[in-house]
N, C-alpha and C positions, 0 to 999 in steps of 0.2 A: 183186880190188881190195885195195889196201893200206889197212889200218885203222890208226888211231893210238890208242895206249893211253897215257893219262896215269897216271903213278905218283905217288901222293899219300901222304905219311906223316902219321900222327896219333899221335905218341909220348907217350901218356898212360897213367898207371896210376891216374888219379883215382878211377875206379869200382871198383878192385880191392881185394884184401885187404891189400896192402902195396906198397912201391915195387919197382922193378926192371924191370917190363914195358915201361916207356917206352923202353928201350934197343933193342928189337927192330928198328924200322925202319932204324936205323943199321947194325945187324949184317947185315941182309939186303942192304943196299947194299954193304957191305964184301965180301960174298961174291958180288957180280956180278949182282944181280938185273936191273939195267938192261940189261946186255949180253945176258943169257940170255933175257929176254922178247922182245928184238928178233929179227926174222927177215925173210925176203924178203916176208912177208905182213903184217908188223907193224912199225910205227915207234913207238918209245917216247919220250915226252916226260916228263922228270922235273920235276914241279912242286914238289919239295922237301917239307919237313916243316912242319907247324904248330909252334907253341911246345911245347917239352918241358914236360910237366906231371906233377909227382910226386904220388903218394899222400901224404896227410897224415892224421893222426888227427883225427877230427871228432866230438868229444863233444857238440857243440851240435845235431847232427842224427842222433840214434841210429837213425832208421828209414830215412834216405836219405843216407848219409854222402857228403860232398863233392859234393852235388848242384850247387852253384854252379860248381864246377870242371868237372863233367861237362857242364853246359850250355854253358860257354864253349868247351870242346873241340869239342862237337858243332856249335856255330854256326860256328866257324872252318872245320871240315871241310865243313859244308854249303855254305859260300861257294865253296870250292875245287871241290867236286863239281859245283855248279851251273855254274860257269865252264867246266869240262871238258865238260859236256853241251852247253852253248851253243856250244862249238867242235866239236861232233859227235864227241867222243872217247869211246872205251870207257875203262875205268879199272880199276886195281888199287889198292886202299887198304891200306896197311900199318898196321894198328891195333895196339893192345895189348889192353886189356881190352875186353869185348864191347860196352860202351856206345857205342863209336865208330860202331856201325851206325846209331845214331839220326841222326848227322850225314850218313851216306851216304844214308839214306832221305830225310831232309829236303831235301838238295840235289837228289835225283833227281826229286822230285815238284814242285819249285818252278815248273817251266814248264807244269804241268798234265798232264803225261804220266801214264798209268795204269801202276802199278808192281806187280810181283809180287816177293816176297822168298822165296828158297829158303834156309832157315836150317839149316846143317849143324852139329850140336852134340850131344854126348852128353846135355847138360842141356837142359831146355825153356826156361829163362830167362824163366819166367812168374811168378816171385815178384813181390810188390808190397811197398811199405812196410808194408802191413798184415799180410803173411804171411811176409816174409823176415827176414833177420838184420841188415838195415840196409845191406848191401853191394849197390850198384847193378849190379855185374857180372852178376848172374844175374836182373836185372829188365828187360833190354833189350826183349825181345819184348812183355812186358806193357805197356811204355810205348809201343811202336810201335802196338799195337792199342787203346791208350787204356783199359786195364782199370780197373775201379773201384778207387779207393784209390791210384792212381799219382800221382806228383809232377806237379802241374799244369803247371809250366813245361816240364819234360822231355817230357811227353806231347803238348804243343802246340807243339813247336819249329818246326814247319813252318807255323805260323799256322792250323792246323786240328787238331781232335781227333775221331776218331783220325787219325793220320798214314796208316795203312793199315787197311782193313777186314779182318776176320778171314779171309775167304776168300782174301785176297791174300797170306797168310803160310802157308807150308808147312814143317813141321819134318822134317828128314831125319836118319836114324841116331840117333834119340833113344832113350835107355834110361832115364835118371833123371828120372822125373816124380813129383813129390810129390802128395799128395791134393788140396791146394788148387790146384795147377797142372792136375791132371786135371779138376777141376770147371770151371775156366776154359776148358779145351779143349772140354769137352762143351757148356758153355753158349754159347760163342762160335762153335762149329763150326769150330775150327782143325783142319786136316788134318795127320795125322802119318804119316810113313813110318818105323816103328820100326827100330831097329838090326838086329834079326833079319830083318826083311823086306828091308832093303837088302842084307844079306849073302847071303840065300837066293834072292831073286827080283828081281835087278836089271833084267831085261828088262821085267817087269811094272811096276816102279817107273818106268822110263824111259817107258813108254807112258802111264801116268797123268800123269807130269810134263809130257810134251809137250802133252797136251790142256789141262792147267791153265795152263801157262806161255804158251801161244799166245793166251790171252785178254787179255794185257797189252801195252802199248807197249814196256815195258822189263822185263827180268828181272834182278834183283840176286841175287848169291850171297854168303852169309855163311858163312865156315868158321872154326870154333874148333878149333884143333889138339888140344884136349882130347878130341876125338872119337877120336883115335888111342890104341890100347892102349899105356899108358905103359911096360909091361914090354918090348914089342916095339920101340917107337920113342920113347925118352924125349926129349922136346923141349918139352912143354907146361908151362904155369905150374902147373897142378893135377897133382900127383904121385900122387893117390889113385886115378885112374881106371884100371880094369882091364877087360879084355874088350871094348874098343872095336874100331874098324877097324884093319887093318894098312895100311901106306902104299900098297900096290898097290890095295886096296879103296877107299881114299879117293881115289886118283888116278882110278880108274874112275868113281866117283861125280861127281867134279868135271869130268871129260871130258864126261860126259852132260849135266851142268847148263850148263857154259860153251859147249857146242856148240849149245845152243838158238838158233834164228835171232835171237831178240830179246834174247839176253844182252848186258848192257852194263857190269856192274861186279862185281868180286869184292873182298870185304873179308876180309883175313886177320887173325886175332886169336889172342892167348894164346901166342905163341911165346916161349920162355924159353931162350936158348942156354946159360945157366948150368946147366941141368938135363941137358944132353947130355954123355955121356962123351967124344964127339969132336965139339965144336961145328962145326968147319969142315966136316966131312963131312955132319953132320946138316943144317946150313943149306943146303948145296949140294943135298942131296936134296929139301928143301922147294922150293927154287928150280926144280929140274928138274920137280917135280910141277906147279908153276904153269905152267911153259912148256908142258908136255905138255897140260895142261887147256885152255890157250888156243889150242892147235893151230898 
């Protein structure tokens, strides 16, 4: 059966530490992502990008900077995602900072479907306005599960709070977990497949993932390319990450996740072509990874 994939861009750096990330969706398109994702088993429909939203300095909201912009981006994306699901499309969302996942989730649950979220990121993204540094980029998961102290409007984007219960979120290849995040993981019961486990025991991870993912109508996959070891593959926004996955390991993980029978959406975040020594080749390799993951 030929499946249709909707390609949706969310070119925003509103929740990030600075501007620049909003350029990634356009860069991926220039490097042929539409053609590469198409195959004899996949038709690609390009639904275009939402409005380009640039990071701005926000001194008025020191604990949740640019929350108003993040809300607008997420709501616009949620509309596009909901429409794609109404058309029975799978989808690839080209995001920038990780807060765009809020929009993907909000759109995916709008019709009442049960949703599981596989969150691939070296960071847990479980900071809140009470425990973080004010940058929403690493608070996305906390808002999805409606953690205490999260921004009320962001946490209830889908008209309910939490958007997803804790058992519906699973963290993959995570290495950087702060004390406050670990307390939230323990208290909420969020499952984590740590970086070392993913690299050493993929078969066991795949078995556990299949059992968990199969309990939902739809599986969403979020991938932050910060999970890649920056020394081996410099492409991420965050240049400080060392000791993450190599590209082949990330590809293997995404193949496992996106080949689940109920996979329906992949959101790609944090690509920064300016950080690559050879942007054309690096972007092409990311596109190849996505195409292989989708099968």
